[in-house]
N, C-alpha and C positions, 0 to 999 in steps of 0.2 A: 444515389446521393452525390451531391457536388463534392469534388475532392477538396481537401483543405490542406493548407500548409501546416506542417508539423509544429512549427514554432508558434503559430497561432493557437494550436491546441494546448501547447505547453503553458502559454500565458493564461489560459482559462482554468488551470488547476487551482487558482485562488478560490473559485466558487465551489470547486469539487470537494474540498476537504478543509472545512474551517476548524480552528482550534476550539475545542469544546469549553464553553464557559469563559472564554477570554475576550471575545469580540474581535480577535485578530485573525488574520489569514493563516491557515495551517502551514507550519514549517516555513513560513515566509513566502508563500506564493502570492502572485500579483492579483489584483482585482480592481475593477473600475469603481467599486463602491468602497474599498478599503485601501488604506495606505500602509505599506509595509513598514513596520517600526522595529525590526530586529527579530532574530531567531529566539523563540521561547520554548521551553519544555512544557508539553501539554499535561493537563490533568487526565487521569484515567477516568473514563466516563461511567464506571460502575465499580462495585466493591470487588476485592480480590476473589471472593468465593462466588460471585454472581453467575459465572459460567459453568459451575459444577453441574453434573459430573463430567462434562465434556472437556473442560480444562480446570484442573484443580487449583485451589487457592495458593498453595505454596509455589507452584510453577508460575502463576500470575504475578505474585509478589516479587519473586526473583527476576522474572523476565522484565517486568516494568521498572522496578526500583533499582536493579543492579545492571542488567544488560542495556536496556534502553537509555537509562540515565547516564550510563557509562559512555555510550556512543555520543550522546549529546555533549558531555563534558569534553571528550576528546576532539569532537568536531569544533567546538568553540575555541579550544586551544590551538587547533590547526589553522584557524582563520583569524586569530587574534591580530589586530593591527593592520588588517588588509581590507580591501573594498568588499570582500565577500561577507563581512559582518553586516553589510547593508544590501546584500544581493539576495533576492528570493531564491528558494531552493530549486525550482524548475529552471531558472536561468543559470544557476550553477551547473545543474545536470546537463543542460543543453550543450555545455562546453567542458564537460568533465574531463575530457582528454587533455585539457590545458592545466589541470590541477594535479596535485600529488595524490599518492595512495591514501594518505591520512584523510584528505577531504573526501575522496571517493568512498572509502570504506565506512568512515564514521558519519559522513553526511548521509549516505545511503541508509545506514543503520538508524539514524535519527528520524529520517523521513519515512522509511518503510514501516517502522513500528507504529508510527502514529496512524497511518492508513489502516494497519492491522487492527489496532484497538477500536477504531471507529467503525470498521465493517463487521464488528461482532456486537451482539446484544443478548442480554438474558431474556428479552421479550420476543415472543414469536412474531415474525413478520413474514410477509409474502411478497413475491416478485410482482412489480406493477405491470400493467398491460403493455406499456410502451417498451420497457426493457425485455419483457417476455417475447414480444413480437420481433424485436431485433435479434434476440438469441435464436429464435426459431428460424429466422431468415438466414442468419449467418452460420449456424451450426446444424440446421435441419430439425432439431428438437431440443427441448430443455434437457432431456435425458442424454442426448449426444454431447451437449455442452458439459454436463457434469462428468461424463465419462472421460472427456478430453482433459478437463481441468484436473480430475483426480490422477490421470495418467501423468500429467506434467509434474504434479506434486510428488507422486510416488517414485518417479524415475529420475528426479533431479539428483545427480550424484553428489554426495557430500552435502554441504550446507548451501542453502539458497531459498528461493521463493517461487511460488506459482502465482500467475497473474491472469486476470481477465482485463483486457484493455481495449480502448477504441483507437484504431489506427488512423493515419492521415487520410486514408481512402474512405473513411466513414464506416468501415467494417469492424466488427468485434473480432478479437482473436485471443487465444490462450497461448501463454508462453511460460517459460521458467528462466530464472537467472541465478547465477552462482553468487555466493557470498552475500553482499549487501547491494548488489546492482539492482536496477529497476528499469522499466521500459522508457522512462524519461531520459535516460543517459544516452549520449550520442555514441557510446562504445558498444552497445548491445545490438544483437542481430535484429530483433523485432522491436521497433520503437512505437510508442503511442501514449495515450493518457490512461494511467492505471485506474481501474474501477473497483477491483476486488483483489485483495492480497492474502496469501496464506504463507506463513512462516514455516519452513520445514527444516530449520536448524534444529539440532538435537535438543538444545536448551529449551525449545518451545514445547517439548512434549515428553522428554525422556523420563522424568521423575514418575510420571503416571503410566506411560505407555511402553517404556523401555524401547525395545527395537521394533515395536509394532507401529511403524509409521502409517501403515495403511489404515489402522483403526482410528488413529488421530485424524487422518485426512477425511475418512468417512463421517466421523462425528462433527466435523466442521460445518456440515450442512445444517445441523441442528441450531447453530448459534449465529448464522449470518444475519446481519442487519440489512435486509433488502431495501428498506427505506433509504438508507444511506447510499447503497450501491446505485439505486435508481436515481437518486438525486445527483450523484456524480455523473451518471450517464446523461441525464437531461441537460445539465449545465455544461457538458462537454460538446454538445451538438452545435 
């Protein structure tokens, strides 16, 4: 596959993750069809209890309404009165080393959680043929991909995320990031377009799973919205 410039991939994140129910681009990403009109906090695309028993209602409510909303509020405060108020998130991340820790941490928390909500669903979905073929080509098999993804999630020390992303070379890769970093940031080791995100901060699972992060990671496969992941992949090519 022809190599792509990473910045071009970043620009396509507009199509890859739309804000549900708003008609706006997710977290302020750019699109040829949409005009960025400011950062907005997204609606949760399902009820708090919709993902039970894999993720319990109390965790979902606290995670979305306290943690995610808190990141958004702190991010907006950090960029108040600056040009970042009208800068799409991928463009901010592409130069995140030029901004302070408040923008990096809270902007990441705002953006990452929206991807997380969108790549889960209470409805059973299956991986489309195009994404499946790409995973088999780049990982050897779907099972090998799942093993690598679970490994990244389970072994991330402390708080962070596990990712499936599309690299600038057109290849899929798995990675993990600390805290609220993500593959769009120019400070991380492996950069690319995020397709699938798993939150492994303790607040994402501890009420139900306590220290059993592995069980939480394993149950994640039951609630992945493969339609959304596949759409992100197709629109990132």
